[in-house]
N, C-alpha and C positions, 0 to 999 in steps of 0.2 A: 503496500502499498502504499501510496506517496505519503511524503512527509507532510506537507501540508494539509493535506485530506485529511489525516491523523488529527492533526492541531486543530483542523475546522469541526470535528466531529466533538472534539472533547470539549471543547471551547463552548458548541451549541447545547451539549449536555448541560456542561454546567450554567448558563443563561439560563435556562428551561426551569433548571432548580432553582434557581433565585428568583425566578420571577414568577414561578406558582406559587414557591413561599410565601413572596412579596403579596400575588394575589388572595392569597388565602386570608391575611390578616388587614388589606387595604381594601380588597372588592372593587378595584378600578381598572376598566381596561388599559385605561391613557396610561396608569403607573404600570400595569403589566407590559404593555409594548415599549414603553420607554426605558423602564429596568432591564428588560429583552434585549434592546440594541445595545446599549452602555453595559452592559457586564459583558455580553458575548464578545464586543469590539476590544475591551480591558483583557479580559482573560485569552483570547487569542494573541492578543498582541505580548503578555505576558509569558507563556507559555511557547510560544513561540518563540522567542528570544532565550528563554530557562531550557527550554529541549534541545534547542539546537545547539547553545553552548553545552551542554551535558555529552550530548552525542559525539559533538567535535572533540570535546576533550578524552573519551573513549576512545573514537576511531584514533584519533592523534597517538594514543597507546599502543595501538594493536599495529598503526603505520610505523613508528618507531621499533617496534620486536622485527614486523619482517623484515624493516633495514637492516638489525641488527643482523640477525642469523642469516642475510643474503650478503652482508660483508664478514660474514664469521666471526661477530664481535658475540662475549660475552652477552646474556638473555639478560643478566642485571646493569648491564651498561645503558645509558640513556643518551643517544644523539642529541649533540649541544641545539642543534637549528632544526625547525621543522621543514622539510624536502618541499610542501605543495602548499599552495593555500587552499585549496579543494581536497582537505586529508579524507572525505568520504570519497571519491572520483579517485586519489592519489592510492589509497589503499584497497581500492578495486583494481587500480591499473597493475598494482604490485601484486596483487596475489594471482592475477592472470598472467604474468611475467613468472611467476614461480613456478606454477602449476607448469607452464610450456617447459621450463627449462627442467622440472621435475622431467617432466615426460619425454625430454630428450635425453636427460641423462640414463632412464631406465629403456631407451629403446638401445642406447649406446651398449648398455649394460649386454644386455639381450645379443646386440652383432656380436658383442666380447666372447660372450660367451659360445655363440655359434659358432665362432672362429677358433676359440682351445679344444673342443670338441673333433672340431677336422684336423686339427695341428695335432693333435693325440694321435687320431686314426691315422692319420698321415705318416707322422711322423715312426709308427710300431709298425705300419706296414713297410716300410722303407728300412729298417731294420731287421724286422723277422725275414724278409723274401732273401735275401744274403746270408743272414745266420744259418736258414734251416738249409739251404741249398751246402751250406760249409760243411754244417753236421754229418747232411747225407755222405758227400762225399769222404767225410774222415770215418763215418761206422763201414764206407763200403771197403777203404783200405785197410779199416782193421778188422775186415772178416777174411784177408788172405789176398788181396787181389794182388797187394805187391808181391808176393812169391807168384803167384798163378800166370800173372798177366803184367810185367813189370811197363809194357808199353803204355797199356791202358792207366797204367797206375799214376804214371806221370800227367795224362791226359787232366786225371783226374785233380790233380795237385795243382797245376796251371790253373784249371778251374774255379780250385778254392784259392788260390791266391789272387784270381782277379776280384770275386767275392771280398777278399781279403781288403784289396784296394778301393772296392766301391763303400765300403764300411770308413775307412780311413778318409776318403773324401766327404762321405756324409757327416764324421764328427768335428772333421775340421771345418767346413763350413757354416754348421750348426756354431761352431765355438767363435769364427767371425761375425755371425751375424750378430753372437749374442754379445761381444765387446763392441760393435758397432752402436747395437741400439743402446747401450750402458755407457756410452762414450769413454769408455776404458782406450782406445786406442784414438789417438792423436794422430791428426793428420799432421804431417812434415810439409807445409808448404812454401813450394820453391817455383822460381820460375823454369822452364823448360822448352823445349822444340817438340811441340805435339806431330811435326811432320816425320822426324826422324825415329819418333817414337811408335809411331804409327806402321813403319819401314821394321821396325823391330819386333814389334807384335808378328806382323805378316811372314815375315822370317820363322819367327819363333813354330808357327802353326802351318807353313808351308806342307811337310811330310804330311800332316793330317791330310791337307786338303786332296792332295794328292791320292792318298787311299781312298779319299770319298768320290774321287776325280771330279772335282770340284776347281772350279777357277777362282785368284783372288785375284780382286786387280783393286788399285790406289787409284781411285777418281782424282789427280791434280792437277792444275794447268802447270804448274812448275814444282821443282821441289826447295823453293825459298822456304827458310824458314818461319817458321810462324811462333812465336812465343806466349805462351799462355802460363797462369798461375794456379798451383795444384801441388799434392802428393802423386809425382811421377808414378811410385809403384803399385799405387791405385787407380789411379787411371788405366795403369797398362794393364790392369786384372778387369776393368770395365769392356776394356777394347779385348781382352782375351774370350771373357764370360762371351759377348756379343757376337764376336766371329765365329769362336767355336759353336754355338747355340745355331747360328746360319748354316755350320757346316751338317749336323746333326741332322737338320731338319729340310737343309735343304735339297734337289735333286740330282742323281745321278748324270755328269754330266754338264752340270749347270753353273751358275756364276755367284760372287759374295762381289759385293765393291762398295768400298770405303771411301765415303766422301767428306769433304770439308768445305764448308760455308760460311762467309765471315759475316754478321752483324756487326751494330753499333759498338758494344764495349764486351761482345762474347763469341766465339765462335761455335759453330754447330758443327757437330758429326756425326753420319749419318751412316749405318750399316745396312745392307740394301742385298739381300737374295731373293733367287726366281724360284723360292720352293714352293711347298704346297699349301703356302699362307695359314690364317689363323679365321676362326668363326668367327665374326664380329659380337656375339653376345658374347665372348669368351674372353676379347679382347681386354676389358677393364681389371681382369683380374692375372693377367700374366704375370704380373709380379709377385704375385702371393706367393707364399713357401709352399713347394712339393705340389704346386698346379702346375699340371702337362695337359695340352690343349689335346693330345693323342695316348692315351697311356698305355693303349698295347705295343705301340711304338717307342714309345719312350721306356717302356722293358727295355728292350732291343740295343738302344742307344745308349744307358747306363747313364751314369751321372748323379748327383744327390738331389738334381730339383730344386736348388737351392741360388742356380749362378745369376739368373735374371734379381730374384730379394736380394743379392748380395750387390748389385748393381745398382739397384734403386736406392737401397741405403747408404753408399759411396757417394754417390752423385746428392744425396741430401745431406749428407756431412759436411760434402763443399757448397751448398747454397744452390745448388743447380738443378735442374731440372732432367728427366727423361721421358721419351713418350713411342708411340708402337701406334703403326698403321699398316693394316695388312689387307687382302682381299684373297678369297679364295682358291688355289689355281694360280694363281699368279705370283705371289710373293708376300715375302715382307721387311719392313723397313722399322727399326731403330735408332731413334736419335738421341742426342742427350747435348746440353751447352756446356762450355768452360768459362770461364773469365781472360778476356786477353790482358797480358802483362801489363802493364801501366808505362812501365819505363822502357818501350821498344825504342 
């Protein structure tokens, strides 16, 4: 009910009561209506002021309490000033904002809980697969294969070793992400030539590219040095992960292209392949831990499933961006930025 309407009804009841009592003694209609009008006006003015002041004071206390809670203060603390000229309206808005904030926090907690469940499920699967394989190979060897079939025993030992390597990659990558998230790894920011670093990275991966029958091309107009700022080793890790990813998911006889594009205060580096591509619905998730666009193919390829997540964390630590665009059947492009060195 409207505040003024409530005051109107209360004043009307009071004035009618006073007028009826007066009518009982005076027996005069003129006196009745005059007293009714006067008492109504007087009671309305008094009640309106008194009740309004009382409600304002009460709402002000609620308003201060909400403000204190939002600011993380103790409930017993009192704010020095009133933050709104209209405490009722202000308190209503504060309550709405507070409810909206809590709703957002609940949604975030639900999303985090879902992510934790998926993460635990994924990491359990990633560990169990090589562990069970190693266990199977070792049990077979223990059953007498070494003596019965030495050649096959060597094959089993080689497969067990590869699964151990997979576990090692997984543990190292998990440790890397943990340190990046906690800030335990400090970046060694320095000036270096990104062109030279790309050449080094390509030379490092050229044998793997040849095994995949994929050609790596560095698309640059000249070999002139381009000086950037960053942790050289970490940026090389980014390049290795992106180029290696393009080799894993590229087509036989395909091509991986590394390109540099100058921007205002940054440079953009892109790694493009003409492989199988990624479905549009999966693009927002490619930097998630253990997310694989083609799980059956990824199991054959190997790796920890954490490479792109590490790329994202390294570039965020540099306060730079990374993005992806892809078309199924055509290919994928990963791009990231680096700051130019100011003293070029």
